[in-house]
TORPA-4810 file (N, C-alpha, C, O; in nm, 3 decimals):
<nodes>
NODE_1_11.416_10.721_9.579_11.552_10.725_9.525_11.547_10.739_9.373_11.470_10.669_9.307_X
NODE_2_11.630_10.829_9.318_11.634_10.852_9.175_11.692_10.733_9.101_11.785_10.668_9.149_X
NODE_3_11.638_10.705_8.984_11.689_10.596_8.901_11.815_10.642_8.828_11.850_10.760_8.828_X
NODE_4_11.884_10.545_8.765_12.005_10.579_8.689_11.972_10.674_8.574_12.051_10.763_8.543_X
NODE_5_11.856_10.654_8.511_11.814_10.740_8.401_11.791_10.882_8.451_11.835_10.978_8.387_X
NODE_6_11.723_10.895_8.564_11.696_11.027_8.621_11.824_11.099_8.661_11.836_11.220_8.642_X
NODE_7_11.919_11.025_8.717_12.047_11.085_8.755_12.124_11.131_8.633_12.183_11.239_8.633_X
NODE_8_12.124_11.048_8.528_12.190_11.086_8.403_12.126_11.211_8.344_12.195_11.303_8.300_X
NODE_9_11.993_11.213_8.343_11.918_11.323_8.286_11.946_11.453_8.361_11.965_11.558_8.300_X
NODE_10_11.948_11.446_8.493_11.973_11.564_8.574_12.115_11.616_8.553_12.137_11.737_8.546_X
NODE_11_12.211_11.525_8.544_12.350_11.565_8.519_12.362_11.633_8.383_12.433_11.732_8.370_X
NODE_12_12.293_11.579_8.282_12.298_11.638_8.148_12.237_11.778_8.150_12.290_11.869_8.087_X
NODE_13_12.126_11.796_8.221_12.064_11.928_8.230_12.159_12.030_8.293_12.175_12.141_8.243_X
NODE_14_12.223_11.991_8.403_12.315_12.083_8.471_12.433_12.118_8.380_12.477_12.233_8.376_X
NODE_15_12.484_12.019_8.309_12.599_12.043_8.221_12.563_12.140_8.109_12.638_12.233_8.082_X
NODE_16_12.448_12.120_8.045_12.408_12.207_7.934_12.368_12.346_7.981_12.383_12.443_7.907_X
NODE_17_12.319_12.357_8.103_12.282_12.489_8.156_12.404_12.579_8.173_12.390_12.701_8.182_X
NODE_18_12.523_12.521_8.176_12.645_12.601_8.186_12.679_12.669_8.055_12.749_12.770_8.052_X
NODE_19_12.629_12.613_7.944_12.665_12.664_7.813_12.553_12.743_7.746_12.574_12.803_7.640_X
NODE_20_12.437_12.744_7.805_12.325_12.818_7.746_12.242_12.884_7.853_12.263_12.864_7.972_X
NODE_21_12.146_12.965_7.808_12.062_13.039_7.902_11.915_13.023_7.867_11.879_13.002_7.751_X
NODE_22_11.833_13.033_7.970_11.688_13.035_7.951_11.636_13.159_8.021_11.623_13.162_8.143_X
NODE_23_11.608_13.262_7.944_11.561_13.388_8.000_11.409_13.387_8.010_11.339_13.359_7.913_X
NODE_24_11.360_13.417_8.129_11.217_13.419_8.154_11.179_13.561_8.197_11.228_13.611_8.299_X
NODE_25_11.092_13.624_8.121_11.051_13.761_8.148_10.920_13.762_8.226_10.857_13.659_8.247_X
NODE_26_10.881_13.883_8.269_10.755_13.899_8.343_10.639_13.852_8.255_10.631_13.885_8.137_X
NODE_27_10.552_13.774_8.315_10.439_13.719_8.240_10.470_13.591_8.166_10.390_13.545_8.085_X
NODE_28_10.588_13.532_8.195_10.627_13.408_8.129_10.659_13.300_8.231_10.677_13.327_8.350_X
NODE_29_10.665_13.176_8.182_10.701_13.061_8.264_10.810_12.982_8.194_10.811_12.973_8.071_X
NODE_30_10.901_12.925_8.270_11.006_12.842_8.212_10.945_12.710_8.166_10.875_12.643_8.242_X
NODE_31_10.973_12.674_8.041_10.913_12.555_7.983_11.015_12.443_7.960_10.998_12.333_8.013_X
NODE_32_11.120_12.469_7.882_11.218_12.367_7.849_11.360_12.417_7.878_11.396_12.527_7.838_X
NODE_33_11.441_12.336_7.948_11.580_12.374_7.973_11.665_12.362_7.847_11.619_12.312_7.745_X
NODE_34_11.790_12.407_7.855_11.880_12.407_7.740_11.899_12.266_7.685_11.900_12.246_7.563_X
NODE_35_11.915_12.169_7.772_11.940_12.031_7.730_11.826_11.978_7.644_11.851_11.917_7.540_X
NODE_36_11.704_12.000_7.686_11.588_11.954_7.610_11.582_12.021_7.474_11.552_11.956_7.374_X
NODE_37_11.609_12.150_7.470_11.606_12.223_7.343_11.716_12.175_7.248_11.695_12.164_7.128_X
NODE_38_11.832_12.148_7.304_11.943_12.096_7.222_11.905_11.963_7.158_11.925_11.943_7.038_X
NODE_39_11.850_11.872_7.238_11.810_11.742_7.185_11.702_11.758_7.078_11.705_11.690_6.976_X
NODE_40_11.606_11.845_7.103_11.498_11.867_7.008_11.551_11.909_6.871_11.507_11.857_6.769_X
NODE_41_11.644_12.003_6.869_11.694_12.053_6.741_11.790_11.955_6.675_11.800_11.952_6.552_X
NODE_42_11.860_11.875_6.753_11.943_11.771_6.694_11.856_11.663_6.630_11.886_11.614_6.521_X
NODE_43_11.748_11.626_6.697_11.653_11.529_6.640_11.596_11.584_6.510_11.589_11.513_6.410_X
NODE_44_11.554_11.711_6.512_11.497_11.773_6.392_11.599_11.778_6.279_11.567_11.746_6.164_X
NODE_45_11.723_11.819_6.310_11.827_11.831_6.209_11.852_11.698_6.139_11.850_11.691_6.016_X
NODE_46_11.875_11.592_6.217_11.910_11.464_6.155_11.789_11.396_6.094_11.804_11.315_6.002_X
NODE_47_11.669_11.427_6.141_11.549_11.373_6.076_11.539_11.428_5.934_11.516_11.352_5.839_X
NODE_48_11.556_11.558_5.918_11.542_11.618_5.786_11.661_11.585_5.695_11.644_11.574_5.574_X
NODE_49_11.780_11.570_5.753_11.894_11.526_5.672_11.869_11.384_5.618_11.895_11.355_5.501_X
NODE_50_11.818_11.298_5.705_11.785_11.161_5.662_11.671_11.163_5.561_11.671_11.086_5.465_X
NODE_51_11.575_11.251_5.584_11.459_11.260_5.495_11.500_11.305_5.355_11.465_11.242_5.256_X
NODE_52_11.574_11.416_5.348_11.610_11.472_5.217_11.707_11.381_5.141_11.693_11.362_5.020_X
NODE_53_11.804_11.323_5.214_11.894_11.230_5.145_11.818_11.104_5.103_11.850_11.044_5.000_X
NODE_54_11.719_11.064_5.182_11.637_10.948_5.148_11.548_10.971_5.027_11.524_10.879_4.949_X
NODE_55_11.499_11.095_5.012_11.416_11.127_4.895_11.494_11.101_4.766_11.440_11.046_4.669_X
NODE_56_11.621_11.143_4.766_11.703_11.123_4.646_11.726_10.977_4.613_11.744_10.941_4.497_X
NODE_57_11.724_10.892_4.716_11.741_10.748_4.696_11.608_10.683_4.658_11.604_10.596_4.571_X
NODE_58_11.501_10.727_4.723_11.369_10.667_4.704_11.313_10.696_4.565_11.262_10.605_4.499_X
NODE_59_11.324_10.820_4.520_11.269_10.858_4.389_11.362_10.958_4.321_11.332_11.077_4.315_X
NODE_60_11.475_10.910_4.271_11.572_11.001_4.209_11.517_11.075_4.087_11.563_11.185_4.057_X
NODE_61_11.420_11.017_4.018_11.360_11.082_3.902_11.282_11.207_3.940_11.260_11.294_3.856_X
NODE_62_11.241_11.216_4.068_11.163_11.330_4.114_11.243_11.421_4.207_11.227_11.543_4.206_X
NODE_63_11.330_11.359_4.288_11.402_11.436_4.391_11.553_11.439_4.368_11.629_11.456_4.463_X
NODE_64_11.597_11.424_4.244_11.742_11.422_4.219_11.809_11.555_4.253_11.930_11.562_4.273_X
NODE_65_11.727_11.663_4.258_11.784_11.794_4.292_11.825_11.803_4.439_11.889_11.900_4.479_X
NODE_66_11.786_11.701_4.521_11.832_11.698_4.660_11.977_11.648_4.670_12.053_11.692_4.756_X
NODE_67_12.014_11.557_4.581_12.142_11.487_4.597_12.265_11.578_4.590_12.362_11.551_4.660_X
NODE_68_12.266_11.685_4.507_12.385_11.772_4.508_12.413_11.835_4.644_12.527_11.871_4.675_X
NODE_69_12.310_11.850_4.725_12.328_11.906_4.859_12.425_11.819_4.940_12.501_11.869_5.023_X
NODE_70_12.421_11.689_4.915_12.503_11.594_4.990_12.624_11.546_4.910_12.690_11.450_4.949_X
NODE_71_12.653_11.614_4.798_12.771_11.580_4.720_12.748_11.476_4.612_12.844_11.419_4.561_X
NODE_72_12.622_11.452_4.576_12.593_11.356_4.469_12.520_11.233_4.518_12.505_11.212_4.639_X
NODE_73_12.473_11.152_4.423_12.392_11.035_4.457_12.465_10.933_4.541_12.409_10.881_4.638_X
NODE_74_12.590_10.902_4.505_12.665_10.800_4.578_12.690_10.842_4.722_12.677_10.762_4.815_X
NODE_75_12.726_10.970_4.741_12.752_11.019_4.876_12.623_11.027_4.957_12.624_11.005_5.078_X
NODE_76_12.512_11.060_4.891_12.382_11.061_4.960_12.348_10.924_5.016_12.302_10.912_5.130_X
NODE_77_12.372_10.820_4.934_12.346_10.683_4.979_12.436_10.645_5.096_12.394_10.575_5.188_X
NODE_78_12.560_10.692_5.093_12.653_10.659_5.201_12.620_10.732_5.330_12.637_10.677_5.439_X
NODE_79_12.572_10.856_5.318_12.546_10.938_5.437_12.409_10.912_5.498_12.391_10.928_5.619_X
NODE_80_12.312_10.871_5.416_12.175_10.854_5.464_12.163_10.764_5.587_12.099_10.804_5.684_X
NODE_81_12.223_10.644_5.587_12.208_10.560_5.707_12.272_10.622_5.832_12.224_10.602_5.943_X
NODE_82_12.381_10.699_5.813_12.443_10.764_5.929_12.355_10.875_5.985_12.349_10.895_6.106_X
NODE_83_12.288_10.947_5.896_12.191_11.046_5.943_12.083_10.978_6.027_12.042_11.030_6.131_X
NODE_84_12.038_10.862_5.980_11.937_10.788_6.055_11.986_10.741_6.190_11.912_10.746_6.288_X
NODE_85_12.111_10.696_6.196_12.169_10.652_6.323_12.175_10.767_6.423_12.141_10.750_6.540_X
NODE_86_12.218_10.884_6.377_12.228_10.999_6.467_12.088_11.047_6.510_12.070_11.092_6.623_X
NODE_87_11.991_11.038_6.419_11.853_11.071_6.456_11.806_10.981_6.570_11.752_11.030_6.669_X
NODE_88_11.827_10.851_6.556_11.786_10.756_6.659_11.862_10.778_6.789_11.806_10.765_6.898_X
NODE_89_11.990_10.813_6.779_12.070_10.837_6.898_12.016_10.955_6.978_11.993_10.943_7.099_X
NODE_90_11.994_11.068_6.912_11.948_11.186_6.983_11.803_11.171_7.030_11.766_11.219_7.137_X
NODE_91_11.720_11.102_6.950_11.584_11.082_6.998_11.580_10.982_7.113_11.492_10.988_7.198_X
NODE_92_11.676_10.890_7.114_11.687_10.800_7.229_11.714_10.877_7.357_11.656_10.848_7.461_X
NODE_93_11.804_10.976_7.349_11.831_11.060_7.465_11.708_11.142_7.503_11.679_11.161_7.621_X
NODE_94_11.635_11.190_7.402_11.513_11.265_7.431_11.406_11.176_7.494_11.328_11.221_7.578_X
NODE_95_11.404_11.050_7.454_11.309_10.955_7.514_11.339_10.938_7.663_11.248_10.938_7.745_X
NODE_96_11.466_10.922_7.696_11.505_10.913_7.837_11.469_11.041_7.911_11.424_11.038_8.026_X
NODE_97_11.488_11.153_7.845_11.460_11.284_7.904_11.312_11.302_7.935_11.276_11.365_8.034_X
NODE_98_11.227_11.247_7.848_11.083_11.268_7.860_11.006_11.143_7.903_10.883_11.141_7.894_X
NODE_99_11.075_11.042_7.947_11.009_10.915_7.978_10.899_10.932_8.084_10.790_10.877_8.069_X
NODE_100_10.928_11.006_8.188_10.831_11.026_8.296_10.713_11.113_8.253_10.599_11.071_8.269_X
NODE_101_10.736_11.234_8.199_10.621_11.318_8.162_10.539_11.266_8.045_10.428_11.313_8.023_X
NODE_102_10.591_11.171_7.968_10.518_11.119_7.853_10.435_10.995_7.886_10.375_10.936_7.796_X
NODE_103_10.430_10.956_8.010_10.346_10.842_8.047_10.199_10.878_8.037_10.157_10.988_8.074_X
NODE_104_10.121_10.784_7.985_9.979_10.808_7.959_9.900_10.810_8.090_9.923_10.726_8.177_X
NODE_105_9.809_10.905_8.103_9.726_10.917_8.223_9.578_10.934_8.183_9.545_10.944_8.065_X
NODE_106_9.494_10.937_8.282_9.351_10.957_8.258_9.325_11.093_8.196_9.233_11.109_8.115_X
NODE_107_9.407_11.192_8.233_9.393_11.326_8.176_9.414_11.326_8.026_9.351_11.403_7.953_X
NODE_108_9.502_11.239_7.979_9.530_11.231_7.835_9.411_11.169_7.761_9.377_11.212_7.651_X
NODE_109_9.350_11.069_7.821_9.229_11.012_7.761_9.119_11.116_7.755_9.043_11.122_7.658_X
NODE_110_9.109_11.198_7.859_9.010_11.305_7.863_9.037_11.407_7.753_8.944_11.458_7.690_X
NODE_111_9.166_11.438_7.731_9.203_11.535_7.627_9.163_11.483_7.489_9.106_11.557_7.409_X
NODE_112_9.192_11.356_7.463_9.157_11.296_7.335_9.005_11.295_7.318_8.955_11.319_7.208_X
NODE_113_8.933_11.267_7.425_8.787_11.264_7.419_8.726_11.399_7.391_8.615_11.408_7.338_X
NODE_114_8.798_11.507_7.427_8.749_11.643_7.405_8.811_11.708_7.281_8.802_11.829_7.264_X
NODE_115_8.875_11.628_7.197_8.947_11.682_7.083_8.857_11.760_6.988_8.897_11.863_6.934_X
NODE_116_8.736_11.713_6.968_8.645_11.778_6.874_8.614_11.921_6.917_8.615_12.012_6.835_X
NODE_117_8.586_11.941_7.045_8.554_12.076_7.093_8.674_12.169_7.081_8.657_12.289_7.059_X
NODE_118_8.794_12.114_7.095_8.915_12.196_7.082_8.940_12.234_6.937_8.978_12.348_6.907_X
NODE_119_8.919_12.139_6.846_8.940_12.167_6.704_8.837_12.268_6.654_8.870_12.356_6.574_X
NODE_120_8.713_12.256_6.699_8.607_12.346_6.657_8.617_12.483_6.723_8.553_12.578_6.679_X
NODE_121_8.697_12.493_6.828_8.714_12.621_6.896_8.600_12.660_6.987_8.587_12.777_7.023_X
NODE_122_8.516_12.564_7.025_8.402_12.595_7.112_8.446_12.615_7.257_8.373_12.676_7.336_X
NODE_123_8.563_12.565_7.291_8.617_12.583_7.426_8.751_12.653_7.416_8.840_12.608_7.345_X
NODE_124_8.765_12.765_7.488_8.886_12.846_7.479_9.006_12.782_7.547_9.120_12.802_7.505_X
NODE_125_8.982_12.707_7.652_9.090_12.644_7.727_9.084_12.493_7.710_8.977_12.435_7.696_X
NODE_126_9.201_12.429_7.710_9.206_12.283_7.709_9.148_12.229_7.838_9.133_12.305_7.934_X
NODE_127_9.113_12.099_7.844_9.058_12.043_7.967_9.143_12.078_8.089_9.266_12.077_8.079_X
NODE_128_9.082_12.109_8.202_9.155_12.158_8.320_9.261_12.064_8.376_9.350_12.108_8.448_X
NODE_129_9.253_11.934_8.343_9.352_11.840_8.396_9.467_11.815_8.298_9.546_11.723_8.318_X
NODE_130_9.477_11.897_8.192_9.585_11.883_8.095_9.716_11.932_8.156_9.729_12.049_8.191_X
NODE_131_9.813_11.841_8.167_9.938_11.873_8.234_10.046_11.924_8.140_10.018_11.992_8.042_X
NODE_132_10.172_11.889_8.171_10.287_11.942_8.097_10.278_11.906_7.949_10.307_11.990_7.863_X
NODE_133_10.239_11.783_7.917_10.212_11.741_7.780_10.068_11.694_7.772_10.016_11.635_7.866_X
NODE_134_10.003_11.721_7.658_9.865_11.674_7.641_9.864_11.539_7.568_9.968_11.488_7.526_X
NODE_135_9.745_11.484_7.553_9.732_11.352_7.492_9.782_11.347_7.350_9.841_11.248_7.308_X
NODE_136_9.760_11.453_7.274_9.807_11.457_7.136_9.958_11.455_7.127_10.014_11.385_7.042_X
NODE_137_10.024_11.532_7.212_10.170_11.534_7.213_10.227_11.398_7.251_10.327_11.354_7.196_X
NODE_138_10.162_11.333_7.345_10.209_11.202_7.388_10.188_11.097_7.279_10.274_11.011_7.259_X
NODE_139_10.075_11.104_7.210_10.052_11.009_7.100_10.159_11.025_6.993_10.210_10.926_6.940_X
NODE_140_10.192_11.150_6.960_10.294_11.171_6.858_10.432_11.126_6.906_10.510_11.069_6.829_X
NODE_141_10.461_11.151_7.032_10.589_11.109_7.088_10.607_10.958_7.075_10.711_10.911_7.028_X
NODE_142_10.505_10.882_7.116_10.517_10.736_7.110_10.510_10.685_6.967_10.565_10.579_6.936_X
NODE_143_10.443_10.760_6.880_10.445_10.724_6.738_10.586_10.736_6.682_10.629_10.653_6.602_X
NODE_144_10.660_10.839_6.725_10.798_10.855_6.680_10.888_10.749_6.742_10.980_10.699_6.677_X
NODE_145_10.861_10.713_6.868_10.939_10.606_6.932_10.926_10.477_6.853_11.025_10.414_6.817_X
NODE_146_10.801_10.438_6.826_10.776_10.313_6.752_10.830_10.325_6.610_10.897_10.234_6.560_X
NODE_147_10.801_10.438_6.544_10.847_10.458_6.407_10.999_10.460_6.397_11.056_10.405_6.303_X
NODE_148_11.064_10.523_6.495_11.210_10.528_6.495_11.272_10.390_6.510_11.370_10.358_6.443_X
NODE_149_11.214_10.309_6.596_11.264_10.172_6.615_11.248_10.091_6.487_11.340_10.020_6.445_X
NODE_150_11.131_10.102_6.424_11.105_10.028_6.300_11.194_10.077_6.186_11.242_9.998_6.105_X
NODE_151_11.215_10.210_6.179_11.304_10.264_6.077_11.447_10.216_6.099_11.519_10.186_6.003_X
NODE_152_11.488_10.209_6.225_11.623_10.163_6.256_11.642_10.017_6.216_11.742_9.981_6.155_X
NODE_153_11.544_9.932_6.252_11.554_9.790_6.220_11.556_9.766_6.070_11.644_9.698_6.018_X
NODE_154_11.457_9.824_5.999_11.451_9.805_5.854_11.571_9.870_5.785_11.621_9.818_5.685_X
NODE_155_11.616_9.984_5.837_11.731_10.051_5.779_11.858_9.969_5.791_11.939_9.964_5.698_X
NODE_156_11.877_9.903_5.905_11.995_9.818_5.924_11.992_9.700_5.827_12.095_9.662_5.771_X
NODE_157_11.873_9.642_5.808_11.861_9.529_5.716_11.896_9.571_5.573_11.968_9.501_5.503_X
NODE_158_11.844_9.688_5.533_11.875_9.738_5.399_12.023_9.775_5.388_12.087_9.750_5.285_X
NODE_159_12.077_9.834_5.493_12.215_9.881_5.494_12.314_9.766_5.474_12.406_9.775_5.393_X
NODE_160_12.294_9.657_5.550_12.387_9.544_5.542_12.354_9.448_5.428_12.437_9.366_5.390_X
NODE_161_12.232_9.460_5.375_12.200_9.394_5.250_12.169_9.245_5.255_12.160_9.184_5.362_X
NODE_162_12.153_9.189_5.134_12.107_9.051_5.118_12.209_8.949_5.167_12.171_8.840_5.211_X
NODE_163_12.337_8.982_5.161_12.437_8.886_5.207_12.423_8.855_5.355_12.455_8.744_5.400_X
NODE_164_12.376_8.952_5.431_12.361_8.933_5.575_12.221_8.885_5.613_12.207_8.796_5.698_X
NODE_165_12.118_8.943_5.550_11.981_8.914_5.593_11.897_8.841_5.489_11.786_8.797_5.521_X
NODE_166_11.945_8.828_5.367_11.868_8.760_5.264_11.788_8.858_5.179_11.751_8.966_5.225_X
NODE_167_11.760_8.818_5.055_11.690_8.906_4.962_11.549_8.940_5.006_11.504_9.054_4.992_X
NODE_168_11.478_8.841_5.058_11.339_8.865_5.098_11.330_8.968_5.208_11.247_9.059_5.202_X
NODE_169_11.415_8.955_5.310_11.414_9.049_5.422_11.447_9.190_5.375_11.387_9.287_5.421_X
NODE_170_11.542_9.201_5.283_11.580_9.332_5.231_11.467_9.394_5.149_11.438_9.513_5.162_X
NODE_171_11.403_9.314_5.065_11.293_9.363_4.982_11.177_9.412_5.067_11.121_9.519_5.041_X
NODE_172_11.140_9.334_5.168_11.031_9.374_5.259_11.070_9.499_5.338_10.988_9.588_5.359_X
NODE_173_11.195_9.505_5.380_11.242_9.619_5.459_11.241_9.748_5.379_11.211_9.855_5.433_X
NODE_174_11.274_9.739_5.251_11.268_9.856_5.164_11.128_9.918_5.168_11.113_10.039_5.187_X
NODE_175_11.027_9.833_5.150_10.888_9.881_5.146_10.847_9.937_5.282_10.792_10.047_5.290_X
NODE_176_10.873_9.861_5.388_10.834_9.906_5.522_10.907_10.034_5.562_10.848_10.122_5.625_X
NODE_177_11.033_10.044_5.527_11.112_10.163_5.560_11.050_10.288_5.498_11.040_10.392_5.563_X
NODE_178_11.008_10.276_5.374_10.946_10.389_5.305_10.811_10.424_5.367_10.779_10.542_5.383_X
NODE_179_10.732_10.323_5.402_10.601_10.348_5.462_10.615_10.418_5.597_10.546_10.516_5.624_X
NODE_180_10.705_10.367_5.682_10.724_10.427_5.813_10.775_10.571_5.801_10.736_10.658_5.879_X
NODE_181_10.863_10.596_5.703_10.916_10.731_5.682_10.805_10.827_5.643_10.801_10.940_5.691_X
NODE_182_10.713_10.783_5.556_10.603_10.868_5.513_10.506_10.896_5.628_10.455_11.007_5.641_X
NODE_183_10.482_10.795_5.712_10.395_10.815_5.829_10.455_10.918_5.923_10.385_11.008_5.971_X
NODE_184_10.585_10.906_5.949_10.651_11.001_6.037_10.656_11.140_5.976_10.646_11.239_6.048_X
NODE_185_10.671_11.148_5.844_10.669_11.277_5.777_10.535_11.346_5.795_10.529_11.466_5.821_X
NODE_186_10.426_11.269_5.783_10.293_11.326_5.806_10.279_11.379_5.947_10.221_11.486_5.969_X
NODE_187_10.332_11.304_6.045_10.327_11.349_6.183_10.408_11.475_6.205_10.368_11.561_6.284_X
NODE_188_10.522_11.488_6.136_10.605_11.607_6.150_10.533_11.729_6.094_10.544_11.838_6.151_X
NODE_189_10.461_11.714_5.984_10.384_11.826_5.929_10.282_11.876_6.032_10.265_11.997_6.050_X
NODE_190_10.215_11.783_6.098_10.118_11.821_6.202_10.189_11.893_6.315_10.140_11.994_6.366_X
NODE_191_10.305_11.840_6.355_10.383_11.899_6.464_10.425_12.043_6.430_10.414_12.132_6.514_X
NODE_192_10.473_12.063_6.308_10.516_12.197_6.266_10.398_12.294_6.265_10.410_12.408_6.309_X
NODE_193_10.284_12.248_6.214_10.166_12.334_6.210_10.122_12.376_6.351_10.097_12.494_6.376_X
NODE_194_10.113_12.278_6.441_10.065_12.308_6.576_10.164_12.396_6.653_10.123_12.477_6.736_X
NODE_195_10.292_12.379_6.627_10.392_12.457_6.701_10.408_12.599_6.646_10.481_12.680_6.704_X
NODE_196_10.340_12.629_6.536_10.348_12.763_6.479_10.210_12.828_6.471_10.173_12.908_6.557_X
NODE_197_10.133_12.793_6.368_10.004_12.857_6.346_9.894_12.799_6.434_9.805_12.872_6.478_X
NODE_198_9.898_12.669_6.460_9.791_12.604_6.536_9.783_12.648_6.681_9.674_12.670_6.734_X
NODE_199_9.898_12.662_6.745_9.904_12.705_6.884_10.010_12.814_6.897_10.123_12.786_6.938_X
NODE_200_9.975_12.938_6.862_10.073_13.047_6.864_10.142_13.060_6.999_10.078_13.054_7.104_X
NODE_201_10.273_13.079_6.995_10.351_13.091_7.119_10.424_12.964_7.155_10.508_12.964_7.246_X
NODE_202_10.393_12.853_7.085_10.457_12.725_7.115_10.602_12.722_7.069_10.689_12.667_7.137_X
NODE_203_10.629_12.783_6.954_10.762_12.774_6.894_10.871_12.828_6.987_10.980_12.771_6.994_X
NODE_204_10.841_12.936_7.059_10.944_12.995_7.145_10.979_12.906_7.264_11.081_12.926_7.328_X
NODE_205_10.895_12.807_7.293_10.928_12.713_7.400_11.053_12.634_7.366_11.127_12.592_7.455_X
NODE_206_11.077_12.612_7.234_11.195_12.537_7.191_11.305_12.627_7.136_11.408_12.578_7.090_X
NODE_207_11.286_12.758_7.142_11.392_12.851_7.104_11.445_12.923_7.228_11.565_12.919_7.256_X
NODE_208_11.355_12.988_7.301_11.395_13.060_7.422_11.378_12.978_7.548_11.441_13.007_7.650_X
NODE_209_11.294_12.875_7.543_11.272_12.791_7.660_11.165_12.841_7.753_11.144_12.784_7.861_X
NODE_210_11.095_12.948_7.713_10.990_13.006_7.799_10.863_13.028_7.718_10.868_13.042_7.596_X
NODE_211_10.750_13.031_7.788_10.621_13.056_7.723_10.544_13.159_7.805_10.572_13.179_7.923_X
NODE_212_10.448_13.223_7.742_10.366_13.320_7.814_10.271_13.247_7.909_10.235_13.132_7.886_X
NODE_213_10.231_13.316_8.013_10.134_13.257_8.105_10.003_13.230_8.034_9.935_13.130_8.061_X
NODE_214_9.967_13.319_7.941_9.843_13.299_7.865_9.848_13.169_7.786_9.749_13.096_7.779_X
NODE_215_9.963_13.140_7.725_9.979_13.014_7.652_9.963_12.896_7.748_9.897_12.798_7.714_X
NODE_216_10.023_12.907_7.865_10.020_12.798_7.962_9.880_12.769_8.011_9.838_12.654_8.016_X
NODE_217_9.805_12.875_8.049_9.670_12.847_8.102_9.573_12.807_7.991_9.469_12.747_8.020_X
NODE_218_9.606_12.838_7.866_9.519_12.800_7.754_9.538_12.654_7.715_9.440_12.580_7.700_X
NODE_219_9.663_12.612_7.699_9.691_12.479_7.644_9.730_12.375_7.749_9.718_12.255_7.723_X
NODE_220_9.776_12.417_7.864_9.820_12.323_7.968_9.778_12.374_8.107_9.863_12.406_8.190_X
NODE_221_9.646_12.381_8.130_9.594_12.441_8.253_9.648_12.379_8.382_9.683_12.452_8.475_X
NODE_222_9.656_12.246_8.388_9.703_12.181_8.511_9.850_12.214_8.537_9.890_12.234_8.652_X
NODE_223_9.929_12.219_8.432_10.071_12.257_8.448_10.082_12.402_8.493_10.165_12.434_8.579_X
NODE_224_10.000_12.489_8.436_10.000_12.630_8.476_9.967_12.644_8.625_10.033_12.718_8.698_X
NODE_225_9.864_12.571_8.669_9.825_12.578_8.810_9.936_12.527_8.900_9.957_12.579_9.010_X
NODE_226_10.008_12.424_8.854_10.116_12.366_8.933_10.232_12.462_8.951_10.286_12.474_9.061_X
NODE_227_10.272_12.530_8.843_10.391_12.616_8.851_10.360_12.759_8.891_10.443_12.825_8.953_X
NODE_228_10.240_12.808_8.856_10.206_12.947_8.887_10.125_12.959_9.015_10.120_13.066_9.075_X
NODE_229_10.062_12.848_9.058_9.984_12.852_9.181_9.853_12.928_9.167_9.796_12.972_9.267_X
NODE_230_9.805_12.945_9.046_9.680_13.017_9.022_9.582_12.929_8.944_9.622_12.838_8.872_X
NODE_231_9.455_12.959_8.960_9.353_12.887_8.885_9.356_12.934_8.740_9.342_13.053_8.715_X
NODE_232_9.373_12.844_8.644_9.385_12.887_8.503_9.260_12.954_8.449_9.271_13.050_8.373_X
NODE_233_9.144_12.906_8.486_9.020_12.967_8.440_9.006_13.109_8.495_8.964_13.200_8.423_X
NODE_234_9.041_13.126_8.621_9.035_13.259_8.681_9.133_13.354_8.614_9.101_13.470_8.587_X
NODE_235_9.254_13.305_8.587_9.355_13.388_8.519_9.307_13.428_8.380_9.327_13.542_8.338_X
NODE_236_9.245_13.336_8.311_9.192_13.365_8.178_9.083_13.472_8.184_9.084_13.566_8.104_X
NODE_237_8.990_13.458_8.278_8.880_13.554_8.290_8.933_13.693_8.326_8.883_13.793_8.274_X
NODE_238_9.032_13.700_8.414_9.091_13.829_8.451_9.156_13.894_8.329_9.141_14.015_8.308_X
NODE_239_9.228_13.816_8.250_9.293_13.869_8.130_9.189_13.915_8.028_9.207_14.016_7.962_X
NODE_240_9.081_13.841_8.017_8.975_13.877_7.922_8.909_14.008_7.962_8.882_14.093_7.877_X
NODE_241_8.882_14.025_8.093_8.820_14.149_8.141_8.911_14.269_8.119_8.864_14.377_8.082_X
NODE_242_9.042_14.251_8.140_9.137_14.360_8.118_9.138_14.402_7.970_9.145_14.521_7.939_X
NODE_243_9.131_14.304_7.882_9.127_14.334_7.739_9.001_14.409_7.701_9.004_14.499_7.618_X
NODE_244_8.888_14.372_7.763_8.763_14.439_7.735_8.766_14.584_7.781_8.715_14.673_7.713_X
NODE_245_8.830_14.609_7.899_8.841_14.745_7.951_8.930_14.829_7.858_8.898_14.945_7.831_X
NODE_246_9.040_14.772_7.810_9.130_14.846_7.721_9.065_14.880_7.588_9.097_14.982_7.527_X
NODE_247_8.973_14.794_7.543_8.911_14.815_7.412_8.801_14.920_7.417_8.755_14.966_7.313_X
NODE_248_8.757_14.958_7.537_8.650_15.058_7.550_8.704_15.198_7.521_8.629_15.296_7.526_X
</nodes>
């Protein structure tokens, strides 16, 4: 029997599918539905709005050129916590959406254990048991979950100030809030790199909702086998031989 979260998630997917499309062409596989893509871009939008408005507050001597974007320093300070609230809201929905596929498995430990060979490029395909998400994606997802919760808690303390929580709590929260924001910023840089140059073809999964079969058998072999019904290694070898014939 489906849980309340699963029923909510399925209803949201059906609702958003009425307003958007996911076109899948020959040689492609459906990756993310409209609902997932909507949440992803809302999370990204409010993360960067919170980030840029926060820069102007954190170091106005260096980032004061950000504040005019939000109507000035005072308005930046007023809008920043609301950007953070909306970021947490949409990522909360994304957490519910991905709760099941983001659970840690033995395959994820195997992926992390083989990270060196993947970074060095000695192996063309990810480990054969790599499913819909790999260990690295799951680590980053849970890092954002934890970081988002800590940013929300420290942000609320700073927002309501010393009258509510005391000077010590506010002072500590200021420091922790900045540290957590910088950690998450570093993770976002890695995410942007991997979704563009690091793993070509990933970006369109969150724009069009589809990926090439070659991308699937390269980075998520077990998922490819599940949805395509073919052995990923065999598919790779067949594609490689075809390329060799064309190059002759």
